[in-house]
Phi, psi and omega in degrees: 000121183275136177287139179283163173276145178295135181283346180268306186254356175060038176239153176246353184298324186253008180281127177228148176287129180284124189256044179297312179303318181297314181294313178295319178299320179295316179294313179295320178294320181295319180291315181292320176297320177295322177295314179295322177294323178294323177293325174282358185299327181303316179295318176296323180290320178296314177298315178298320178294321178296314178294322181284348184291352175294337173244100190305152177062293184288314180296326179295311179295317179292317177304319181292318180293312179301314176304317181293315182297316182296323178296314180293318179295321180293318179296316180296321179294316178297318180295319182297317181296314182297314180296322178299313183293319179296315179302320180297318174298319181292320178297319181292322181288329178284331180052048177259121186247162175225134175267118181281355176277309185251348181086003183286136171254137183205159175279133184266000000 
């Protein structure tokens, strides 16, 4: 995909796609994924507790905590990647550019 020329200063060297959708999508996706991961935390905690039960009491508690944290982080990571990609598609379809040389924003 070729970058358009700035309509004000007529250069394409400093023209960049404005990534508002990508940024918003990443944050929203990470938040939603974290919430879903937190909801699945119970499963991760049970699995972690079962694996940690080889060392009674301490291992079960630590396994439950680690399993829950991993569930939340995994959900947030998957959500962030998904939101990032969706936002990227939105940004490309809007074709809103900014020239970093003169500051002009324009439709491409």
